[in-house]
Backbone bond lengths (Angstrom), bond angles and torsions (degrees), N, CA, C in turn:
res aa  C-N    CA-C-N  psi(-1)  N-CA   C-N-CA  omega(-1)  CA-C   N-CA-C  phi
1 M - - - 1.395 - - 1.475 114.12 -
2 K 1.317 118.64 137.07 1.480 123.73 -179.65 1.518 111.39 -77.99
3 E 1.390 112.32 135.49 1.482 117.91 -175.70 1.566 104.47 -81.43
4 T 1.245 116.81 133.69 1.487 124.42 177.55 1.556 109.91 -98.41
5 I 1.309 115.61 138.79 1.461 120.15 -178.04 1.584 102.45 -97.94
6 P 1.339 113.67 135.60 1.468 113.92 173.23 1.484 112.33 -58.04
7 T 1.324 115.96 150.08 1.461 121.09 -172.70 1.503 111.79 -63.67
8 E 1.345 119.36 -38.69 1.434 122.03 179.64 1.572 111.71 -64.07
9 Q 1.280 112.88 -38.40 1.457 116.60 -178.83 1.555 107.77 -71.61
10 A 1.332 118.78 -39.71 1.526 118.98 179.42 1.521 106.81 -64.90
11 Q 1.308 120.64 -42.56 1.440 120.06 179.40 1.501 112.17 -60.80
12 G 1.327 116.85 -40.41 1.447 120.62 177.83 1.505 111.98 -59.43
13 R 1.356 116.30 -44.82 1.449 119.51 178.10 1.494 114.07 -64.87
14 N 1.372 116.73 -39.92 1.405 120.62 173.61 1.536 115.20 -61.46
15 Q 1.338 115.02 -40.64 1.427 120.40 178.72 1.568 110.22 -64.89
16 Q 1.296 115.70 -42.15 1.431 120.82 177.88 1.569 111.26 -63.98
17 A 1.290 116.93 -43.05 1.441 122.60 177.26 1.558 109.37 -62.02
18 D 1.374 115.93 -45.91 1.431 118.39 -178.16 1.605 109.84 -65.51
19 A 1.290 116.13 -37.62 1.458 119.68 177.69 1.496 111.47 -64.59
20 G 1.298 116.71 -41.63 1.441 120.97 177.75 1.508 113.70 -65.62
21 A 1.278 116.39 -39.07 1.475 122.70 177.18 1.593 109.87 -67.44
22 G 1.334 114.26 -38.45 1.455 120.99 178.10 1.540 110.63 -64.08
23 R 1.336 114.81 -41.84 1.502 118.88 -179.53 1.506 107.25 -66.13
24 R 1.357 119.25 -45.05 1.447 120.29 -178.21 1.538 111.59 -63.23
25 L 1.307 115.88 -40.00 1.468 120.51 176.79 1.513 111.45 -65.32
26 A 1.311 119.42 -39.95 1.469 119.18 176.54 1.478 112.49 -69.27
27 A 1.298 118.86 -34.54 1.440 121.36 175.24 1.509 113.61 -63.25
28 R 1.361 115.34 -43.54 1.401 121.64 177.08 1.573 112.17 -63.31
29 G 1.354 114.19 -41.53 1.463 122.56 178.02 1.591 107.46 -59.61
30 A 1.385 116.36 -46.61 1.395 119.24 177.74 1.462 117.34 -60.51
31 I 1.380 115.90 -35.74 1.466 122.52 172.22 1.462 112.78 -60.51
32 V 1.377 113.93 -51.98 1.456 119.12 178.43 1.537 113.25 -58.87
33 L 1.304 116.53 -44.00 1.491 120.77 175.39 1.489 112.97 -58.83
34 S 1.345 116.09 -42.44 1.462 119.87 178.35 1.486 111.38 -61.45
35 F 1.321 115.97 -42.00 1.470 122.23 178.73 1.519 111.25 -61.85
36 V 1.290 115.95 -45.86 1.476 121.23 -179.19 1.528 110.17 -65.19
37 V 1.295 119.76 -42.29 1.476 121.39 176.70 1.519 111.92 -64.95
38 A 1.308 118.36 -39.09 1.455 121.49 179.05 1.579 108.26 -66.53
39 L 1.260 116.19 -40.41 1.488 119.54 178.33 1.507 112.26 -63.50
40 E 1.411 116.39 -41.15 1.388 120.93 179.65 1.516 109.44 -64.44
41 I 1.297 120.01 -38.18 1.418 122.82 179.47 1.590 110.25 -65.06
42 V 1.255 115.53 -44.85 1.477 120.21 178.42 1.531 110.26 -60.26
43 I 1.368 117.46 -45.05 1.466 121.16 178.17 1.501 111.56 -62.66
44 M 1.332 115.60 -44.81 1.475 118.83 179.01 1.494 111.36 -61.03
45 A 1.354 116.85 -41.90 1.518 119.68 179.14 1.544 110.22 -60.54
46 E 1.329 117.43 -41.40 1.416 122.69 -179.34 1.525 111.35 -63.56
47 V 1.370 114.03 -45.09 1.437 118.39 178.49 1.542 111.84 -61.95
48 E 1.289 117.40 -42.64 1.488 121.54 178.41 1.482 110.87 -66.62
49 R 1.319 118.54 -34.77 1.497 121.04 175.81 1.513 109.85 -64.27
50 A 1.312 116.87 -43.52 1.496 120.86 -178.09 1.537 108.48 -68.83
51 R 1.329 118.49 -37.31 1.485 120.11 179.18 1.578 107.98 -64.19
52 G 1.293 115.69 -39.74 1.514 119.90 175.72 1.464 111.89 -59.72
53 D 1.317 116.00 -44.64 1.465 120.82 178.97 1.542 110.88 -58.58
54 V 1.366 115.29 -45.67 1.432 119.55 -178.47 1.537 110.97 -65.67
55 R 1.332 116.37 -41.06 1.461 117.93 177.36 1.509 113.11 -63.00
56 L 1.331 117.07 -37.29 1.472 120.28 177.33 1.519 111.76 -65.77
57 V 1.342 117.85 -44.22 1.451 120.36 175.89 1.549 111.09 -59.68
58 H 1.313 116.54 -44.07 1.390 122.39 -178.10 1.580 108.95 -58.98
59 L 1.314 116.74 -51.10 1.442 120.72 -178.69 1.545 110.33 -63.41
60 M 1.313 117.12 -39.79 1.504 119.38 -179.66 1.512 108.84 -60.81
61 F 1.290 119.38 -41.49 1.428 122.16 -179.81 1.535 112.55 -70.41
62 H 1.339 118.66 -33.01 1.433 119.81 171.09 1.510 112.17 -61.23
63 L 1.334 115.92 -45.11 1.468 119.43 -179.17 1.568 111.76 -67.50
64 K 1.338 114.18 -39.73 1.482 114.78 179.50 1.518 110.37 -69.31
65 T 1.310 117.25 -35.81 1.492 119.38 179.81 1.525 107.38 -66.02
66 R 1.292 118.69 -42.61 1.509 121.55 -179.87 1.484 109.94 -54.73
67 D 1.351 117.33 -39.43 1.476 119.54 -176.82 1.527 110.39 -68.60
68 L 1.276 119.41 -22.05 1.434 123.19 -177.98 1.530 111.94 -83.09
69 L 1.290 119.55 -18.59 1.425 124.11 -173.11 1.481 111.06 -83.68
70 T 1.343 118.27 148.93 1.477 121.69 172.55 1.556 106.58 -76.55
71 D 1.327 114.30 168.61 1.467 118.30 175.77 1.549 111.52 -60.32
72 E 1.309 117.95 -39.87 1.432 119.72 179.92 1.570 108.98 -66.14
73 Q 1.305 121.82 -41.71 1.421 123.34 -179.75 1.564 107.79 -64.60
74 R 1.300 117.36 -39.65 1.489 118.05 178.33 1.505 110.22 -64.15
75 R 1.347 118.76 -39.73 1.453 122.03 -179.72 1.526 108.23 -63.70
76 L 1.307 119.17 -47.23 1.436 123.09 178.99 1.513 112.74 -58.38
77 Y 1.356 113.76 -45.13 1.461 120.99 179.59 1.600 107.49 -58.58
78 H 1.312 112.69 -51.08 1.508 120.14 -179.06 1.468 110.43 -53.20
79 E 1.346 117.24 -49.25 1.449 119.18 -178.23 1.567 112.11 -64.53
80 A 1.235 115.59 -41.77 1.487 119.48 179.70 1.549 110.87 -68.28
81 R 1.345 115.67 -39.05 1.438 119.98 -175.97 1.476 113.07 -74.34
82 W 1.318 118.58 -40.53 1.445 122.51 -170.48 1.518 115.31 -112.09
83 S 1.332 117.84 9.05 1.489 118.05 179.23 1.567 107.79 -76.86
84 G 1.277 113.91 156.92 1.480 120.16 179.73 1.492 113.87 -79.18
85 H 1.334 117.62 -3.18 1.447 122.65 -174.45 1.565 110.27 -89.70
86 R 1.331 116.52 4.60 1.434 117.94 -174.68 1.506 107.35 -121.41
87 P 1.367 118.29 139.61 1.460 119.30 175.69 1.473 111.86 -65.47
88 M 1.362 115.90 161.08 1.426 120.62 -179.54 1.519 112.16 -57.60
89 G 1.328 119.79 127.66 1.429 123.70 -177.43 1.475 111.60 -96.33
90 P 1.364 117.20 -166.12 1.460 121.59 -178.58 1.487 115.57 -66.54
91 H 1.352 116.15 -21.87 1.447 120.89 -175.54 1.541 109.77 -106.28
92 G 1.288 120.57 15.77 1.511 120.16 -176.30 1.519 109.23 95.01
93 G 1.275 116.36 -139.83 1.461 120.26 -178.04 1.461 114.24 101.35
94 G 1.318 119.49 -145.53 1.424 121.10 179.78 1.503 109.55 109.55
95 S 1.320 117.00 -115.37 1.494 119.79 -171.48 1.549 109.04 -73.13
96 P 1.376 115.78 152.31 1.438 120.38 -178.14 1.560 113.82 -54.37
97 G 1.248 116.56 126.97 1.473 119.26 174.03 1.525 112.85 81.82
98 A 1.287 118.08 -9.77 1.472 118.03 -175.84 1.547 111.14 -66.01
99 G 1.294 117.55 108.98 1.452 119.74 -177.87 1.470 117.55 72.60
100 S 1.347 115.46 7.23 1.444 120.99 -171.19 1.575 107.83 -69.32
101 P 1.392 115.98 131.31 1.364 120.43 179.57 1.577 111.16 -82.89
102 M 1.357 119.13 -6.74 1.426 123.26 -173.38 1.521 111.42 -120.70
103 K 1.315 120.30 42.97 1.472 122.09 178.16 1.483 112.34 -65.12
């Protein structure tokens, strides 16, 4: 004859099993979330490194270009770039002399 388990005892075992499964699932979810966060950090670091490289190249070309200009060309550029008659451009600007590197 098969032994029967009292209903309360069976429910207790089921609840314990469910709780254990829930804890394991939560732990796995936490591991996956940690992996995703770590991957996002690595990707963001790579993006910022690439942005830094682009900024460096941009600045280097500004400096090399400046060396190719005559004094008059530099003066005209400075007036056009930093005069208050021009709306704010891609590199800032605005009021005369504000942040100007060529005062």
